[in-house]
C-alpha atoms as one frame of an Amber mdcrd trajectory, in Angstrom:
protein
  15.286   3.360 -18.602  13.144   3.207 -21.346   9.812   0.499 -20.348   8.001
  -1.507 -21.661   5.182   1.028 -22.883   2.032  -1.177 -23.583   2.535  -2.958
 -19.691   3.352   0.167 -17.861   0.975   1.669 -15.727   2.195   4.199 -13.996
   1.357   4.979  -9.808   1.007   8.115  -7.430   1.736   5.882  -5.359   5.492
   7.273  -3.866   8.253   4.571  -4.141   8.693   1.557  -1.075  10.470   2.572
   1.625  10.527   6.509   1.307   9.207   8.317   3.858   6.559   9.107   1.394
   5.238   5.264   1.674   5.576   4.826   5.553   3.419   8.138   5.948   0.815
   6.859   4.084   0.480   3.261   5.127  -0.089   4.554   8.366  -2.680   6.914
   7.579  -4.331   4.506   5.110  -3.897   1.841   8.128  -6.237   4.712  10.566
  -8.178   6.134   7.885 -10.574   7.961  10.440  -8.311   9.787  12.323  -5.560
  13.067  11.233  -2.136  13.118  12.770   0.034  16.335  13.314   3.103  15.825
  11.493   5.192  15.704  14.612   2.682  13.177  15.816   3.743  11.107  12.510
   7.454  11.916  12.642   7.038  10.306  16.120   5.725   7.649  15.450   7.835
   6.607  12.158  10.816   7.504  13.148  10.785  10.224  10.053  12.601  13.457
  10.814  10.700  16.409  11.829  12.346  18.507   8.666  11.505  15.416   6.202
   7.820  15.198   7.128   6.205  18.747   6.259   7.494  18.478   2.958   6.346
  15.405   2.255   2.413  15.669   3.471   2.312  19.088   0.845   3.672  16.055
  -1.895   1.437  13.754  -1.046  -1.458  16.218  -1.168  -0.248  17.483  -4.459
  -0.626  14.233  -5.529  -4.130  14.042  -3.966  -3.611  11.643  -1.649  -3.983
  12.895   1.388  -5.645  16.499   3.488  -5.143  18.823   5.851  -7.567  20.076
   8.236  -5.402  22.877  10.062  -2.693  21.361  11.565  -3.790  17.786  11.063
  -3.009  15.297   8.298  -5.606  12.174   6.904  -5.540   9.889   4.428  -7.585
  11.097   1.856 -10.373   8.211   0.981 -12.072   9.868  -2.059  -8.732   9.998
  -3.688  -7.371   6.728  -2.129  -8.395   4.440  -5.571  -9.148   0.666  -6.270
  -5.719   0.702  -7.624  -3.788   2.434  -4.884  -5.821   0.452  -2.151  -5.010
  -3.039  -3.298  -1.476  -2.237  -4.072  -0.650  -0.757  -0.203  -3.590  -4.316
   0.554  -1.119  -6.600  -1.453   1.758  -5.614  -0.171   0.216  -5.543   3.885
  -1.026  -8.945   2.925   2.383 -10.035   1.648   4.272  -8.811   4.431   1.837
 -10.318   7.177   2.441 -13.942   5.088   5.927 -13.560   5.081   7.797 -16.447
   6.206   5.046 -19.251   6.444   4.196 -22.582   5.402   3.784 -21.605   1.969
   6.292 -18.932   0.873   8.738 -21.968   1.980   7.505 -23.816   0.271   7.272
 -22.962  -3.071   5.725 -26.214  -3.970   2.914 -25.946  -2.137   0.359 -26.532
  -4.717   2.283 -29.968  -6.618  -0.388 -32.076  -4.614  -3.669 -30.155  -5.474
  -5.819 -31.708  -7.596  -6.686 -30.196 -11.323  -9.850 -29.286 -10.696 -10.237
 -28.529 -14.391 -10.077 -32.170 -14.903 -12.219 -33.359 -12.932 -16.054 -34.560
 -14.241 -18.932 -32.539 -14.175 -21.928 -34.414 -12.543 -25.223 -34.084 -14.159
 -27.939 -33.723 -12.548
């Protein structure tokens, strides 16, 4: 499928709702910890056979690292784009269904700050 090349911004993040995205988000939420593949499989309810392959793909993208059998987020490669994309998604999920999400016109009665006069001192 063609894309608007000028506005296209590729990402190294795996697609949403994939094992890679689940693992990456979990590791990112625990940046100081390393996990064995079996722990990730159990915690995230991912088939054991998929975890190792997925971790190697994430490692090829530079998003995760490992020492022995333990895997962790690669903080150095976890750049601002990646952090902000996952962070924005997490915030959206956290506030999904709240007052502002259910009421599209929540901002209708807010004052127009640009229209207010400034007071000279």
